[in-house]
N, C-alpha and C positions, 0 to 999 in steps of 0.2 A: 378373608371372607368369613372364616369361622369366628374370629374375634369380633367382627362386626355384628354377627348374629347374637353373640353372647351379650354384647353391649346393648343391643336393642331389647333383648329379653330382660336385662337388668333394669333398663329404663322403664319398661312396661310395668315391672314389679314395683318399682319406686312410685310410679303414678298410682297404681292400685292401692298401695299401702299408705300413701300420703294422706293426711287428714283433709277433709273438705275445707273450703274457705270459711264456712260457717258450720261448726258442729251443731247437731240437734240439741241446743241448749235447753235447760229446763224452762218452764213457763216464764214469760215476761209479762208484766201487767202494770197498769197505772190507772188511778182514779183521781180525777181533778174536777173541782168546781170551776166552771169555765170563766165566769165573770170576775171572780176574785183571784183565780189562779191557785187557790189553796189545794195543795197536794193532800189527798185524804188517805190513799193507800198506794203502795208501790213495791214491786219486787223485780229485780233484774231489769229495771226500767230503762237503763242506758246501755244495755247490751246490744251490740250491732248484730242484726240478723236479717234474713229475707222476710218479707212481709206479704208475699203472695199478692192477691188482688186488692189489698189495701193500697197498693201502688196506684190503682186506678182512681183513687180519691184525688191524687195530685194531677192526673191526666184531666179529669173532669173540671177541676178548679181552674187550671190553666185555660181550658176551652171557654169556661164561663167568663173569666177575667178578660180574655181576648174579645169575646162577644160584647161585653160591657164597654170595653175601651173603644171598639170600632163601630158600635151601634148596630151590630149584626143581630138579627132575630133568630134565635136557635130553633124556633118553631117552623120557620120557612126556609132557612139556609139549607140547601141540598149539598150533601157530600157524596163523593163517589168512592167506592171500594177500590183501592189501588191494586195494580198487578202484583206488587210485592207482598200482598197479604197472604199469598200461598206459602210463604216462608214461615209463617207464625206457628201453625199447628194448633193442637189443643181443641177443646170443644168449639163447635160452630153451630149454636142452637138455631140460628136463622138461616143456616146454609148459605151464608154470604159468599158471593163469587165476584171476582174482579169485574168491574163495570157496573155492578149493582148500585143503586142510588137510594138514599134515605135522608131524612132531615137530621140535622145535627142533634136536635132534641131526642129523636127516636134512637139514634146511636148512643146517646148518653143513657137513656133508659136501659138499653140492652147491656151496656158496659157496667153500669152501677148496680142495677137490680139483678142481672143474670151473670155478672162477671164475664161478659163476652169479650174475649181478648182481641178478636178480629175487629169488632166494633171500636174498641179502644184504639187499636192501631190505625183504623181508618180516620178517626177523629184527629189523631196526631198528624197523620199525613196531610189532611186538608188544612188544618190550622197552621202547621209548619210551613206549607207552601204559601199561605196567605201572609204569614209573617215575613218570609223571604221576599215576596213580591212587594210588600209595602216598604221594605228596606232597600228595594232596588237591587236585590241580590239573587243569585241562584245557588243551589247546593242541595244538601241532604235534608229533606223536610223532617224526617224523624229525628235526626241528630239536632236539628234546630229546635224542635219542639221539646225534646228532652233537656236541652240547654235551658229552656224557659222553666221547666220543672225544677231544675237545680237552682235557678235564680230565685224562684218562689221559696224553695227550701231555705236559701240564705236569708231572704227577707223575713222569714218566720222564725229565725234562730234555730233551725233544725240542723245543728252543727254535726250531728252524728248520722246524717242521711246522705246517701248518694243515689240518685235515680239513674237507672241505666237503660230503661225502656218504658214505653207507655202502657204496656200490658202487665199481667200478673204472673206470667209463666216463669219457671226456673230456667236459667240458661247456664250450661256448663262453663265453669270458670268465671261466671259473672261476679263483678265486685259491686253490685247494687245491694244496698242495705238500708235499714232504718232501725228505729228503736221504738219501744212503747211510748216513751216520753215525746218523741218527735211526731209520732202518729197522733197523739193527743193534740199537739200544737196544730197539725194539719187539719184534723177533724174540727177543732174549734173554729178555725178560720173558714173552712168550707161551709159550716153550718150557718155562717153569717151571710152567705151568698144565697139570695132568695131562690134562684133557679135550681141550684144544687139542693137546697133544703127541701123544696117542693118535690123534686124527683125521688129522693131517697126515702121519703116517708110513705110512698105508695106501696101497697101490698102487691099490686100487679098493674100491668099497663098493656093495652092493645097498641101495637105499632105496625108499620107497614114498610115494605121494601119494593122498589120498582126494579124489575129485571127486564131482560130482553124478551121474555115471554109473557110479561104482564106484571101486575101487582100482586104481592103476597102479603098476608096479614099474619101476625103472631101475637100470642098472649105471653108476655114476659112476666114471670113471677119473681117476687123479691126473695132472695136466698136468705134474708135475715129473719129468723124465726121470731124475733122480738117485736117486729113491726105489727102494730095493731094493739099492743098492750098499752095500758094507760100511760101517757106522757112520753112514750118512746117516739123519737123523730127519725132515727136512722142509726148508723150511717152506712157501713159496708162490711161484707164478709170476704174471706179469702182462705184458700187451702191449696197447698202444694206439698210434695214430699219433703222439700227442704225447709219450708216455713212451718208446716203443721197447720192445724185448724186455728184461724185467727178471726177476730171480730172487733170492730169499733162501734160503740153505741153512744147515742146522745139522748138524754132524757131531760125534759123541762118540768119544773113545778111552777105553780102560780107564784107571782112575785109576793114576797113577804112584806106586808104593809105594817109599818110601826109608827108610833107617835114620837116625834122628836122633842127634845127638851123645850123648844120654843112653842110647842103646841101644834106645829104643822105635821103633816104625815108624809112619810117617804116610803118608796117602794124599792125593795131589794130584789132584783131578778135572780132566778136560781136555775142553773143548768149544770148538769153533770156529764162528763165525758169518761167513758170506760173503754180501755183498750186491753184486749187479751190476745197474746201471741203464743201459739203452740199449747193449746189445752184441748184434750180429747172431747170434753163436753163444754165447749166454749159458750153456748147460750145459757146453760144453767150456771156456769161459772160467772158470766156477766150479770145475771140476775142477782146472784148472791153478793157480788161486789157492789152493785147498785144499792142494795139494801144497806150494806155496811157503810158505804160511802155517805149516803144521806144521814145515817145515824151519827157518824163522826162529824159531818158538816153541821148538823143541827146543834150538837153539843158545843162545837167550836163557836158558832155564831151566838148561841145562848150565853156563852161565858164572856162575850164581848168581842170576839173575833180578833184576839190579840195575835200578833206575829212577832216572835222573838228573834227569828233568823230568816230573813227573806230568801236567802240563798238555799236554805234547807227546806223551807215550808211552802214557798211560792214558786210555781213554774212560770218562767218568763215566757210570755206569749205575745210577741209583737203582732199588731193587727194593721198591716199597711192598707191604704185605701185601694 
């Protein structure tokens, strides 16, 4: 008995002293021009780490892609908050309770603008069940949905990403992770989805929830401080103890119109994606990187846009239909 107690104590000490799965690494960041894939700035961009609620970008994209594929209208499709939502924990800005109903679009507003983890979980539960039903199967709706998230990651060449859940909360022992480079890929794809693009550029949104005692309305405010600044379109913030303060930002400029050698004019679209992981002043950091990124891009394009090594200079960003 005494030896057993000693062994248990030693095991506990080993657990307490063992390093976390992902140490709080220094900042990771990447700045890319989305149409050309030109890497403008990068630091620790392929380091695997938790990404907090940037994870919900993947959740929303899978939901939008599912709606597009099935013809579902996110504005009218009603989802029900599942019983298992009580296991999630974390902030609950709408005070969602099992059995409450809201539209898929309103759930996406709350998840994307307000990092509402319960809304993200409810989205995954509904869409996961729909996917299983269409396949003639039964099973775990959340696991099915997360499987779709990982299939999306594979299609986008996010080789250093593993989704483990549809929300952004840290989970003890979780082996879910991504990188700044992979979040750039995900963000660039997401911003090509009209429904997603429209939602994440809003500063706030009035949404409603139907409960057993009637309808409640909420004003969800965008947690991204950069929204409203010229050219900024989105995309998402996230913060947890393991991930630190994170943000992904998309900014457009007017297309660059130039005269071709044959006298015709051509337009070059310009879009920059900035991802910052674990920076205490993420918004000002992103602003500075945006300025630097455009300066580097303008100089590169002005000198002819030459690429000497695609592997080192261009981020591969497959864009599946």
